[in-house]
PyMOL Python script that loads the backbone (N, CA, C, O; Angstrom):
from pymol import cmd

cmd.read_pdbstr("""\
ATOM      1  N   MET A   1       1.499  -1.338  -0.045  1.00  0.00           N
ATOM      2  CA  MET A   1      -0.392  -0.025   0.039  1.00  0.00           C
ATOM      3  C   MET A   1       0.957   1.386  -0.139  1.00  0.00           C
ATOM      4  O   MET A   1       1.749   1.424   0.803  1.00  0.00           O
ATOM      5  N   SER A   2       1.225   2.701  -1.548  1.00  0.00           N
ATOM      6  CA  SER A   2       1.215   3.215  -1.389  1.00  0.00           C
ATOM      7  C   SER A   2       0.624   4.425   0.090  1.00  0.00           C
ATOM      8  O   SER A   2      -0.525   4.752   0.386  1.00  0.00           O
ATOM      9  N   ASP A   3       1.933   4.818   0.730  1.00  0.00           N
ATOM     10  CA  ASP A   3       2.044   5.646   1.714  1.00  0.00           C
ATOM     11  C   ASP A   3       1.063   6.612   1.508  1.00  0.00           C
ATOM     12  O   ASP A   3       0.521   7.116   2.492  1.00  0.00           O
ATOM     13  N   THR A   4       0.582   7.133  -0.234  1.00  0.00           N
ATOM     14  CA  THR A   4      -0.789   8.089  -0.685  1.00  0.00           C
ATOM     15  C   THR A   4      -2.100   6.798   0.094  1.00  0.00           C
ATOM     16  O   THR A   4      -2.610   6.495   1.173  1.00  0.00           O
ATOM     17  N   SER A   5      -2.102   6.564  -0.802  1.00  0.00           N
ATOM     18  CA  SER A   5      -3.373   5.054  -0.094  1.00  0.00           C
ATOM     19  C   SER A   5      -3.394   5.373   1.055  1.00  0.00           C
ATOM     20  O   SER A   5      -4.138   6.269   1.452  1.00  0.00           O
ATOM     21  N   ARG A   6      -2.462   4.611   1.956  1.00  0.00           N
ATOM     22  CA  ARG A   6      -2.240   4.240   3.298  1.00  0.00           C
ATOM     23  C   ARG A   6      -3.429   5.877   4.239  1.00  0.00           C
ATOM     24  O   ARG A   6      -4.528   5.880   4.795  1.00  0.00           O
ATOM     25  N   ARG A   7      -2.007   7.376   3.832  1.00  0.00           N
ATOM     26  CA  ARG A   7      -3.182   8.191   4.039  1.00  0.00           C
ATOM     27  C   ARG A   7      -4.638   8.373   4.301  1.00  0.00           C
ATOM     28  O   ARG A   7      -5.285   8.453   5.346  1.00  0.00           O
ATOM     29  N   SER A   8      -5.042   8.425   2.719  1.00  0.00           N
ATOM     30  CA  SER A   8      -6.151   8.578   2.857  1.00  0.00           C
ATOM     31  C   SER A   8      -7.500   7.610   2.829  1.00  0.00           C
ATOM     32  O   SER A   8      -8.664   7.636   2.430  1.00  0.00           O
ATOM     33  N   PHE A   9      -6.460   6.642   3.600  1.00  0.00           N
ATOM     34  CA  PHE A   9      -7.489   5.133   4.420  1.00  0.00           C
ATOM     35  C   PHE A   9      -7.667   5.397   5.642  1.00  0.00           C
ATOM     36  O   PHE A   9      -8.705   5.120   6.245  1.00  0.00           O
ATOM     37  N   ILE A  10      -5.930   6.383   6.517  1.00  0.00           N
ATOM     38  CA  ILE A  10      -6.987   6.489   7.465  1.00  0.00           C
ATOM     39  C   ILE A  10      -7.603   8.308   7.905  1.00  0.00           C
ATOM     40  O   ILE A  10      -8.316   8.505   8.889  1.00  0.00           O
ATOM     41  N   ALA A  11      -7.081   9.611   6.824  1.00  0.00           N
ATOM     42  CA  ALA A  11      -8.131  10.235   6.770  1.00  0.00           C
ATOM     43  C   ALA A  11      -8.969   9.935   6.222  1.00  0.00           C
ATOM     44  O   ALA A  11      -9.372  11.069   5.963  1.00  0.00           O
ATOM     45  N   ALA A  12      -9.636   9.331   5.786  1.00  0.00           N
ATOM     46  CA  ALA A  12     -11.011   8.770   5.539  1.00  0.00           C
ATOM     47  C   ALA A  12     -11.724   8.092   6.751  1.00  0.00           C
ATOM     48  O   ALA A  12     -12.917   8.382   6.832  1.00  0.00           O
ATOM     49  N   GLY A  13     -11.200   7.177   7.793  1.00  0.00           N
ATOM     50  CA  GLY A  13     -11.373   6.531   8.205  1.00  0.00           C
ATOM     51  C   GLY A  13     -11.368   6.607   9.500  1.00  0.00           C
ATOM     52  O   GLY A  13     -12.085   5.990  10.287  1.00  0.00           O
ATOM     53  N   GLY A  14     -10.293   7.613   9.787  1.00  0.00           N
ATOM     54  CA  GLY A  14      -9.985   7.187  11.188  1.00  0.00           C
ATOM     55  C   GLY A  14     -10.283   7.646  11.939  1.00  0.00           C
ATOM     56  O   GLY A  14      -9.386   7.694  12.780  1.00  0.00           O
ATOM     57  N   VAL A  15     -11.643   8.376  12.410  1.00  0.00           N
ATOM     58  CA  VAL A  15     -11.864   8.134  14.157  1.00  0.00           C
ATOM     59  C   VAL A  15     -12.771   6.666  13.555  1.00  0.00           C
ATOM     60  O   VAL A  15     -12.603   5.779  14.391  1.00  0.00           O
ATOM     61  N   GLY A  16     -13.431   6.293  12.683  1.00  0.00           N
ATOM     62  CA  GLY A  16     -14.252   4.519  12.855  1.00  0.00           C
ATOM     63  C   GLY A  16     -13.300   4.226  13.235  1.00  0.00           C
ATOM     64  O   GLY A  16     -13.395   4.229  14.463  1.00  0.00           O
ATOM     65  N   VAL A  17     -12.212   3.908  12.898  1.00  0.00           N
ATOM     66  CA  VAL A  17     -10.893   2.527  12.863  1.00  0.00           C
ATOM     67  C   VAL A  17     -10.345   2.281  13.880  1.00  0.00           C
ATOM     68  O   VAL A  17      -9.867   1.269  14.393  1.00  0.00           O
ATOM     69  N   GLY A  18     -10.554   4.327  14.407  1.00  0.00           N
ATOM     70  CA  GLY A  18      -9.955   4.326  16.408  1.00  0.00           C
ATOM     71  C   GLY A  18     -11.431   4.005  16.976  1.00  0.00           C
ATOM     72  O   GLY A  18     -11.347   3.829  18.191  1.00  0.00           O
ATOM     73  N   ALA A  19     -12.237   3.922  16.689  1.00  0.00           N
ATOM     74  CA  ALA A  19     -13.502   3.468  17.252  1.00  0.00           C
ATOM     75  C   ALA A  19     -13.682   2.542  17.104  1.00  0.00           C
ATOM     76  O   ALA A  19     -14.757   2.126  17.535  1.00  0.00           O
ATOM     77  N   LEU A  20     -12.848   1.670  16.463  1.00  0.00           N
ATOM     78  CA  LEU A  20     -13.384   0.214  16.231  1.00  0.00           C
ATOM     79  C   LEU A  20     -11.868  -0.854  17.168  1.00  0.00           C
ATOM     80  O   LEU A  20     -11.551  -1.951  17.629  1.00  0.00           O
ATOM     81  N   ALA A  21     -11.297   0.974  16.848  1.00  0.00           N
ATOM     82  CA  ALA A  21     -10.168  -0.203  17.601  1.00  0.00           C
ATOM     83  C   ALA A  21     -10.115   0.067  18.995  1.00  0.00           C
ATOM     84  O   ALA A  21      -9.523  -0.540  19.888  1.00  0.00           O
ATOM     85  N   ILE A  22     -10.747   0.959  19.029  1.00  0.00           N
ATOM     86  CA  ILE A  22     -11.179   1.197  21.073  1.00  0.00           C
ATOM     87  C   ILE A  22     -12.589   0.280  21.483  1.00  0.00           C
ATOM     88  O   ILE A  22     -12.173  -0.263  22.506  1.00  0.00           O
ATOM     89  N   THR A  23     -13.724  -0.120  21.338  1.00  0.00           N
ATOM     90  CA  THR A  23     -14.681  -0.396  21.589  1.00  0.00           C
ATOM     91  C   THR A  23     -14.061  -2.500  21.031  1.00  0.00           C
ATOM     92  O   THR A  23     -14.391  -3.530  21.620  1.00  0.00           O
ATOM     93  N   GLY A  24     -13.590  -2.433  20.382  1.00  0.00           N
ATOM     94  CA  GLY A  24     -13.236  -3.972  19.716  1.00  0.00           C
ATOM     95  C   GLY A  24     -12.409  -4.429  20.910  1.00  0.00           C
ATOM     96  O   GLY A  24     -12.674  -5.491  21.474  1.00  0.00           O
ATOM     97  N   ALA A  25     -11.721  -3.885  21.180  1.00  0.00           N
ATOM     98  CA  ALA A  25     -10.277  -4.191  21.747  1.00  0.00           C
ATOM     99  C   ALA A  25     -10.437  -5.180  22.992  1.00  0.00           C
ATOM    100  O   ALA A  25      -9.868  -6.227  23.299  1.00  0.00           O
ATOM    101  N   GLY A  26     -11.693  -4.229  23.726  1.00  0.00           N
ATOM    102  CA  GLY A  26     -12.283  -5.738  25.132  1.00  0.00           C
ATOM    103  C   GLY A  26     -12.428  -6.519  24.332  1.00  0.00           C
ATOM    104  O   GLY A  26     -11.566  -7.391  24.219  1.00  0.00           O
ATOM    105  N   ALA A  27     -13.896  -6.512  23.222  1.00  0.00           N
ATOM    106  CA  ALA A  27     -14.430  -8.072  23.566  1.00  0.00           C
ATOM    107  C   ALA A  27     -13.262  -8.781  22.555  1.00  0.00           C
ATOM    108  O   ALA A  27     -13.268 -10.011  22.604  1.00  0.00           O
ATOM    109  N   PHE A  28     -12.495  -8.310  21.858  1.00  0.00           N
ATOM    110  CA  PHE A  28     -11.444  -9.371  20.888  1.00  0.00           C
ATOM    111  C   PHE A  28     -10.226 -10.248  21.997  1.00  0.00           C
ATOM    112  O   PHE A  28      -9.515 -11.252  21.962  1.00  0.00           O
ATOM    113  N   THR A  29     -10.511  -9.279  22.801  1.00  0.00           N
ATOM    114  CA  THR A  29      -9.281  -9.327  24.348  1.00  0.00           C
ATOM    115  C   THR A  29      -9.546 -10.309  24.527  1.00  0.00           C
ATOM    116  O   THR A  29      -8.946 -11.338  24.215  1.00  0.00           O
ATOM    117  N   ALA A  30     -10.630 -10.153  25.141  1.00  0.00           N
ATOM    118  CA  ALA A  30     -11.632 -11.540  26.062  1.00  0.00           C
ATOM    119  C   ALA A  30     -11.351 -13.184  25.929  1.00  0.00           C
ATOM    120  O   ALA A  30     -11.048 -14.174  26.594  1.00  0.00           O
ATOM    121  N   SER A  31     -11.846 -12.506  23.872  1.00  0.00           N
ATOM    122  CA  SER A  31     -11.969 -13.863  23.886  1.00  0.00           C
ATOM    123  C   SER A  31     -10.630 -14.451  23.078  1.00  0.00           C
ATOM    124  O   SER A  31     -10.497 -15.371  22.271  1.00  0.00           O
ATOM    125  N   ALA A  32      -9.901 -13.699  23.542  1.00  0.00           N
ATOM    126  CA  ALA A  32      -8.733 -14.332  22.162  1.00  0.00           C
ATOM    127  C   ALA A  32      -8.046 -14.775  23.948  1.00  0.00           C
ATOM    128  O   ALA A  32      -8.034 -14.204  25.038  1.00  0.00           O
ATOM    129  N   SER A  33      -7.434 -16.409  23.273  1.00  0.00           N
ATOM    130  CA  SER A  33      -5.981 -16.780  23.799  1.00  0.00           C
ATOM    131  C   SER A  33      -5.990 -16.471  25.124  1.00  0.00           C
ATOM    132  O   SER A  33      -6.486 -15.393  25.454  1.00  0.00           O
ATOM    133  N   ALA A  34      -5.466 -17.319  26.084  1.00  0.00           N
ATOM    134  CA  ALA A  34      -4.471 -17.300  27.032  1.00  0.00           C
ATOM    135  C   ALA A  34      -3.004 -17.573  27.629  1.00  0.00           C
ATOM    136  O   ALA A  34      -2.181 -17.225  28.476  1.00  0.00           O
ATOM    137  N   SER A  35      -3.262 -18.391  26.640  1.00  0.00           N
ATOM    138  CA  SER A  35      -1.663 -18.568  26.767  1.00  0.00           C
ATOM    139  C   SER A  35      -0.964 -17.906  25.205  1.00  0.00           C
ATOM    140  O   SER A  35      -0.307 -18.609  24.437  1.00  0.00           O
ATOM    141  N   ALA A  36      -1.270 -16.450  24.964  1.00  0.00           N
ATOM    142  CA  ALA A  36      -0.871 -15.780  23.374  1.00  0.00           C
ATOM    143  C   ALA A  36       0.673 -15.213  24.317  1.00  0.00           C
ATOM    144  O   ALA A  36       0.514 -14.462  25.279  1.00  0.00           O
ATOM    145  N   THR A  37       2.005 -15.640  23.931  1.00  0.00           N
ATOM    146  CA  THR A  37       2.762 -14.985  24.949  1.00  0.00           C
ATOM    147  C   THR A  37       3.147 -13.512  23.545  1.00  0.00           C
ATOM    148  O   THR A  37       2.663 -13.169  22.467  1.00  0.00           O
ATOM    149  N   PRO A  38       3.713 -13.289  23.998  1.00  0.00           N
ATOM    150  CA  PRO A  38       4.741 -11.897  23.444  1.00  0.00           C
ATOM    151  C   PRO A  38       6.382 -12.398  23.025  1.00  0.00           C
ATOM    152  O   PRO A  38       7.384 -12.781  23.627  1.00  0.00           O
ATOM    153  N   SER A  39       5.961 -12.133  21.608  1.00  0.00           N
ATOM    154  CA  SER A  39       7.574 -12.450  21.084  1.00  0.00           C
ATOM    155  C   SER A  39       8.062 -11.077  21.016  1.00  0.00           C
ATOM    156  O   SER A  39       7.378 -10.066  20.856  1.00  0.00           O
ATOM    157  N   ALA A  40      10.161 -11.217  21.248  1.00  0.00           N
ATOM    158  CA  ALA A  40      10.493 -11.134  21.031  1.00  0.00           C
ATOM    159  C   ALA A  40      10.505  -9.744  20.626  1.00  0.00           C
ATOM    160  O   ALA A  40      10.575  -8.736  21.330  1.00  0.00           O
ATOM    161  N   ASP A  41      10.420  -9.872  19.307  1.00  0.00           N
ATOM    162  CA  ASP A  41      10.213  -9.440  17.752  1.00  0.00           C
ATOM    163  C   ASP A  41       8.704  -8.053  17.682  1.00  0.00           C
ATOM    164  O   ASP A  41       9.026  -6.962  17.210  1.00  0.00           O
ATOM    165  N   ARG A  42       7.735  -8.170  17.991  1.00  0.00           N
ATOM    166  CA  ARG A  42       6.713  -7.928  18.753  1.00  0.00           C
ATOM    167  C   ARG A  42       6.763  -6.763  17.995  1.00  0.00           C
ATOM    168  O   ARG A  42       7.821  -6.134  18.035  1.00  0.00           O
ATOM    169  N   ALA A  43       5.582  -6.210  17.109  1.00  0.00           N
ATOM    170  CA  ALA A  43       5.593  -4.661  17.477  1.00  0.00           C
ATOM    171  C   ALA A  43       5.214  -3.998  17.576  1.00  0.00           C
ATOM    172  O   ALA A  43       3.987  -4.057  17.506  1.00  0.00           O
ATOM    173  N   LYS A  44       6.237  -1.909  17.995  1.00  0.00           N
ATOM    174  CA  LYS A  44       6.140  -1.880  19.227  1.00  0.00           C
ATOM    175  C   LYS A  44       5.809  -0.120  18.718  1.00  0.00           C
ATOM    176  O   LYS A  44       6.113   0.954  19.238  1.00  0.00           O
ATOM    177  N   GLU A  45       5.436  -0.299  18.104  1.00  0.00           N
ATOM    178  CA  GLU A  45       4.088   0.562  16.864  1.00  0.00           C
ATOM    179  C   GLU A  45       3.276   0.612  16.831  1.00  0.00           C
ATOM    180  O   GLU A  45       3.033  -0.151  15.897  1.00  0.00           O
ATOM    181  N   ARG A  46       1.832   1.194  17.356  1.00  0.00           N
ATOM    182  CA  ARG A  46       0.491   1.150  16.802  1.00  0.00           C
ATOM    183  C   ARG A  46      -0.101   0.209  15.151  1.00  0.00           C
ATOM    184  O   ARG A  46       0.282   0.207  13.981  1.00  0.00           O
ATOM    185  N   VAL A  47      -1.091  -0.419  15.857  1.00  0.00           N
ATOM    186  CA  VAL A  47      -0.677  -1.112  14.527  1.00  0.00           C
ATOM    187  C   VAL A  47      -2.126  -1.299  14.443  1.00  0.00           C
ATOM    188  O   VAL A  47      -2.769  -1.480  15.476  1.00  0.00           O
ATOM    189  N   VAL A  48      -2.953  -1.257  12.762  1.00  0.00           N
ATOM    190  CA  VAL A  48      -3.838  -0.453  12.398  1.00  0.00           C
ATOM    191  C   VAL A  48      -4.444  -2.576  11.821  1.00  0.00           C
ATOM    192  O   VAL A  48      -3.736  -3.069  10.943  1.00  0.00           O
ATOM    193  N   ALA A  49      -5.252  -3.199  12.205  1.00  0.00           N
ATOM    194  CA  ALA A  49      -6.049  -4.033  11.598  1.00  0.00           C
ATOM    195  C   ALA A  49      -7.395  -3.645  10.299  1.00  0.00           C
ATOM    196  O   ALA A  49      -8.247  -2.772  10.462  1.00  0.00           O
ATOM    197  N   PHE A  50      -7.273  -4.588   8.993  1.00  0.00           N
ATOM    198  CA  PHE A  50      -8.346  -3.847   8.352  1.00  0.00           C
ATOM    199  C   PHE A  50      -9.259  -4.781   7.206  1.00  0.00           C
ATOM    200  O   PHE A  50      -9.344  -4.372   6.048  1.00  0.00           O
ATOM    201  N   VAL A  51      -9.794  -5.805   7.543  1.00  0.00           N
ATOM    202  CA  VAL A  51     -10.074  -6.878   7.030  1.00  0.00           C
ATOM    203  C   VAL A  51     -11.084  -6.454   5.479  1.00  0.00           C
ATOM    204  O   VAL A  51     -12.257  -6.092   5.397  1.00  0.00           O
ATOM    205  N   PRO A  52      -9.861  -6.726   4.206  1.00  0.00           N
ATOM    206  CA  PRO A  52     -10.888  -5.852   3.029  1.00  0.00           C
ATOM    207  C   PRO A  52     -12.269  -6.894   2.631  1.00  0.00           C
ATOM    208  O   PRO A  52     -13.040  -6.687   1.694  1.00  0.00           O
ATOM    209  N   ASP A  53     -12.318  -7.654   3.273  1.00  0.00           N
ATOM    210  CA  ASP A  53     -13.328  -8.852   2.444  1.00  0.00           C
ATOM    211  C   ASP A  53     -13.145 -10.094   3.331  1.00  0.00           C
ATOM    212  O   ASP A  53     -12.293 -10.972   3.467  1.00  0.00           O
ATOM    213  N   HIS A  54     -15.180  -9.537   4.258  1.00  0.00           N
ATOM    214  CA  HIS A  54     -15.550 -10.406   5.249  1.00  0.00           C
ATOM    215  C   HIS A  54     -15.247 -12.067   4.975  1.00  0.00           C
ATOM    216  O   HIS A  54     -14.927 -12.939   5.783  1.00  0.00           O
ATOM    217  N   THR A  55     -15.516 -12.157   3.273  1.00  0.00           N
ATOM    218  CA  THR A  55     -15.492 -13.571   2.823  1.00  0.00           C
ATOM    219  C   THR A  55     -13.932 -14.955   3.548  1.00  0.00           C
ATOM    220  O   THR A  55     -13.855 -16.136   3.886  1.00  0.00           O
ATOM    221  N   THR A  56     -13.113 -13.859   3.434  1.00  0.00           N
ATOM    222  CA  THR A  56     -12.071 -14.455   3.581  1.00  0.00           C
ATOM    223  C   THR A  56     -10.853 -15.078   4.287  1.00  0.00           C
ATOM    224  O   THR A  56     -11.132 -16.252   4.533  1.00  0.00           O
ATOM    225  N   ASP A  57      -9.814 -14.818   4.644  1.00  0.00           N
ATOM    226  CA  ASP A  57      -8.917 -15.421   5.460  1.00  0.00           C
ATOM    227  C   ASP A  57      -7.856 -14.147   5.787  1.00  0.00           C
ATOM    228  O   ASP A  57      -6.976 -14.148   6.647  1.00  0.00           O
ATOM    229  N   GLU A  58      -8.176 -13.132   4.908  1.00  0.00           N
ATOM    230  CA  GLU A  58      -6.999 -12.048   5.072  1.00  0.00           C
ATOM    231  C   GLU A  58      -7.736 -10.981   5.261  1.00  0.00           C
ATOM    232  O   GLU A  58      -8.852 -10.535   4.995  1.00  0.00           O
ATOM    233  N   LEU A  59      -6.108 -10.529   6.171  1.00  0.00           N
ATOM    234  CA  LEU A  59      -6.512  -9.426   7.335  1.00  0.00           C
ATOM    235  C   LEU A  59      -5.270  -8.612   7.437  1.00  0.00           C
ATOM    236  O   LEU A  59      -4.254  -9.159   7.866  1.00  0.00           O
ATOM    237  N   HIS A  60      -5.247  -7.290   7.068  1.00  0.00           N
ATOM    238  CA  HIS A  60      -3.462  -6.481   6.314  1.00  0.00           C
ATOM    239  C   HIS A  60      -3.655  -5.543   7.716  1.00  0.00           C
ATOM    240  O   HIS A  60      -4.748  -5.054   8.002  1.00  0.00           O
ATOM    241  N   LEU A  61      -2.213  -5.326   8.708  1.00  0.00           N
ATOM    242  CA  LEU A  61      -2.531  -5.165   9.556  1.00  0.00           C
ATOM    243  C   LEU A  61      -1.357  -3.487   8.829  1.00  0.00           C
ATOM    244  O   LEU A  61      -0.453  -3.574   7.997  1.00  0.00           O
ATOM    245  N   LEU A  62      -1.785  -2.362   9.439  1.00  0.00           N
ATOM    246  CA  LEU A  62      -0.731  -1.304   8.489  1.00  0.00           C
ATOM    247  C   LEU A  62      -0.268  -1.222  10.000  1.00  0.00           C
ATOM    248  O   LEU A  62      -1.062  -1.113  10.934  1.00  0.00           O
ATOM    249  N   VAL A  63       0.946  -1.281  10.117  1.00  0.00           N
ATOM    250  CA  VAL A  63       2.294  -1.095  11.388  1.00  0.00           C
ATOM    251  C   VAL A  63       2.780  -0.554  10.947  1.00  0.00           C
ATOM    252  O   VAL A  63       3.380  -0.901   9.930  1.00  0.00           O
ATOM    253  N   ASP A  64       2.834   0.970  11.576  1.00  0.00           N
ATOM    254  CA  ASP A  64       3.451   2.827  10.895  1.00  0.00           C
ATOM    255  C   ASP A  64       3.876   2.335  10.215  1.00  0.00           C
ATOM    256  O   ASP A  64       3.616   1.132  10.203  1.00  0.00           O
ATOM    257  N   GLU A  65       5.073   3.005   8.884  1.00  0.00           N
ATOM    258  CA  GLU A  65       4.978   2.802   7.942  1.00  0.00           C
ATOM    259  C   GLU A  65       4.934   1.725   6.729  1.00  0.00           C
ATOM    260  O   GLU A  65       5.214   1.770   5.532  1.00  0.00           O
ATOM    261  N   ARG A  66       4.444   0.729   7.624  1.00  0.00           N
ATOM    262  CA  ARG A  66       4.651  -1.252   6.414  1.00  0.00           C
ATOM    263  C   ARG A  66       3.482  -1.484   6.843  1.00  0.00           C
ATOM    264  O   ARG A  66       2.804  -1.166   7.820  1.00  0.00           O
ATOM    265  N   GLU A  67       3.331  -2.352   5.549  1.00  0.00           N
ATOM    266  CA  GLU A  67       1.871  -3.069   5.689  1.00  0.00           C
ATOM    267  C   GLU A  67       2.147  -4.750   5.591  1.00  0.00           C
ATOM    268  O   GLU A  67       3.058  -5.243   4.928  1.00  0.00           O
ATOM    269  N   VAL A  68       1.268  -5.431   6.307  1.00  0.00           N
ATOM    270  CA  VAL A  68       1.540  -6.971   6.139  1.00  0.00           C
ATOM    271  C   VAL A  68       0.139  -7.039   5.835  1.00  0.00           C
ATOM    272  O   VAL A  68      -0.810  -6.255   5.823  1.00  0.00           O
ATOM    273  N   VAL A  69       0.354  -8.312   5.581  1.00  0.00           N
ATOM    274  CA  VAL A  69      -0.634  -9.271   4.882  1.00  0.00           C
ATOM    275  C   VAL A  69      -1.074 -10.764   5.461  1.00  0.00           C
ATOM    276  O   VAL A  69      -0.496 -11.794   5.115  1.00  0.00           O
ATOM    277  N   VAL A  70      -1.904 -10.734   6.160  1.00  0.00           N
ATOM    278  CA  VAL A  70      -1.714 -12.422   7.624  1.00  0.00           C
ATOM    279  C   VAL A  70      -2.779 -12.968   6.767  1.00  0.00           C
ATOM    280  O   VAL A  70      -3.739 -12.251   6.487  1.00  0.00           O
ATOM    281  N   HIS A  71      -2.695 -14.149   6.335  1.00  0.00           N
ATOM    282  CA  HIS A  71      -3.980 -15.099   6.390  1.00  0.00           C
ATOM    283  C   HIS A  71      -3.837 -16.560   7.832  1.00  0.00           C
ATOM    284  O   HIS A  71      -3.109 -17.494   8.168  1.00  0.00           O
ATOM    285  N   ASP A  72      -5.405 -15.676   8.323  1.00  0.00           N
ATOM    286  CA  ASP A  72      -5.443 -16.202   9.797  1.00  0.00           C
ATOM    287  C   ASP A  72      -7.401 -16.261   9.495  1.00  0.00           C
ATOM    288  O   ASP A  72      -8.090 -15.280   9.775  1.00  0.00           O
ATOM    289  N   ARG A  73      -7.939 -17.393   8.983  1.00  0.00           N
ATOM    290  CA  ARG A  73      -9.674 -17.105   9.261  1.00  0.00           C
ATOM    291  C   ARG A  73      -9.765 -17.427  10.192  1.00  0.00           C
ATOM    292  O   ARG A  73     -10.928 -17.818  10.298  1.00  0.00           O
ATOM    293  N   ASP A  74      -8.965 -17.632  11.617  1.00  0.00           N
ATOM    294  CA  ASP A  74      -9.949 -17.774  13.100  1.00  0.00           C
ATOM    295  C   ASP A  74      -9.409 -15.815  13.762  1.00  0.00           C
ATOM    296  O   ASP A  74      -9.736 -15.330  14.846  1.00  0.00           O
ATOM    297  N   LEU A  75      -8.790 -15.317  12.966  1.00  0.00           N
ATOM    298  CA  LEU A  75      -8.327 -14.231  14.189  1.00  0.00           C
ATOM    299  C   LEU A  75      -9.062 -13.268  12.782  1.00  0.00           C
ATOM    300  O   LEU A  75      -9.360 -12.118  13.104  1.00  0.00           O
ATOM    301  N   VAL A  76      -9.351 -13.647  11.336  1.00  0.00           N
ATOM    302  CA  VAL A  76     -10.193 -12.967  10.578  1.00  0.00           C
ATOM    303  C   VAL A  76     -11.688 -12.619  11.678  1.00  0.00           C
ATOM    304  O   VAL A  76     -12.095 -11.500  11.990  1.00  0.00           O
ATOM    305  N   VAL A  77     -12.363 -14.159  12.155  1.00  0.00           N
ATOM    306  CA  VAL A  77     -14.022 -14.138  12.520  1.00  0.00           C
ATOM    307  C   VAL A  77     -13.834 -13.097  13.854  1.00  0.00           C
ATOM    308  O   VAL A  77     -14.516 -12.082  13.995  1.00  0.00           O
ATOM    309  N   ARG A  78     -12.771 -13.542  14.811  1.00  0.00           N
ATOM    310  CA  ARG A  78     -13.164 -13.136  16.577  1.00  0.00           C
ATOM    311  C   ARG A  78     -12.824 -11.565  16.075  1.00  0.00           C
ATOM    312  O   ARG A  78     -13.542 -10.702  16.580  1.00  0.00           O
ATOM    313  N   LEU A  79     -11.857 -11.144  15.185  1.00  0.00           N
ATOM    314  CA  LEU A  79     -11.965  -9.617  14.884  1.00  0.00           C
ATOM    315  C   LEU A  79     -13.082  -8.590  14.352  1.00  0.00           C
ATOM    316  O   LEU A  79     -13.112  -7.360  14.301  1.00  0.00           O
ATOM    317  N   LEU A  80     -14.180  -9.807  13.900  1.00  0.00           N
ATOM    318  CA  LEU A  80     -15.809  -9.271  12.904  1.00  0.00           C
ATOM    319  C   LEU A  80     -16.279  -9.976  14.104  1.00  0.00           C
ATOM    320  O   LEU A  80     -17.470  -9.665  14.055  1.00  0.00           O
ATOM    321  N   ASN A  81     -16.139 -10.818  15.298  1.00  0.00           N
ATOM    322  CA  ASN A  81     -16.838 -10.912  16.247  1.00  0.00           C
ATOM    323  C   ASN A  81     -16.866  -9.703  17.215  1.00  0.00           C
ATOM    324  O   ASN A  81     -17.845  -9.258  17.814  1.00  0.00           O
ATOM    325  N   ALA A  82     -15.974  -9.397  17.233  1.00  0.00           N
ATOM    326  CA  ALA A  82     -15.852  -8.204  17.945  1.00  0.00           C
ATOM    327  C   ALA A  82     -16.421  -6.968  17.119  1.00  0.00           C
ATOM    328  O   ALA A  82     -17.462  -6.768  17.745  1.00  0.00           O
ATOM    329  N   ALA A  83     -16.400  -6.228  16.335  1.00  0.00           N
ATOM    330  CA  ALA A  83     -16.660  -4.983  16.035  1.00  0.00           C
ATOM    331  C   ALA A  83     -17.946  -5.353  15.596  1.00  0.00           C
ATOM    332  O   ALA A  83     -18.345  -4.503  14.800  1.00  0.00           O
ATOM    333  N   GLY A  84     -19.038  -6.549  15.826  1.00  0.00           N
ATOM    334  CA  GLY A  84     -19.907  -6.434  15.275  1.00  0.00           C
ATOM    335  C   GLY A  84     -21.188  -6.699  16.514  1.00  0.00           C
ATOM    336  O   GLY A  84     -22.388  -6.802  16.262  1.00  0.00           O
ATOM    337  N   SER A  85     -20.415  -6.787  18.162  1.00  0.00           N
ATOM    338  CA  SER A  85     -21.265  -6.781  19.209  1.00  0.00           C
ATOM    339  C   SER A  85     -20.899  -5.220  19.228  1.00  0.00           C
ATOM    340  O   SER A  85     -21.512  -5.301  18.164  1.00  0.00           O
ATOM    341  N   ARG A  86     -20.674  -4.440  19.312  1.00  0.00           N
ATOM    342  CA  ARG A  86     -21.101  -3.092  19.293  1.00  0.00           C
ATOM    343  C   ARG A  86     -22.015  -2.113  19.222  1.00  0.00           C
ATOM    344  O   ARG A  86     -21.663  -0.935  19.274  1.00  0.00           O
TER     345      ARG A  86
END
""", "prot")
cmd.dss("prot")
cmd.show_as("cartoon", "prot")
cmd.util.cbc("prot")
cmd.orient("prot")
């Protein structure tokens, strides 16, 4: 994702994404596994999760100035469930 499109994305959905990150965090944390252990190379910047299509296993993570694409259906479902519960 280019810096221009990332900035446009954040500008267009900044408040909504921020609200989703805050309201969805409680529900997501409650359903997350208690056995999750932070690794030494984990992100230390803000992370924004973006699900482009709810029918797939693809999750885009915007981490500082980079984008990471993850394929994890369970994680996508947990995020969508957390977002839908509010």
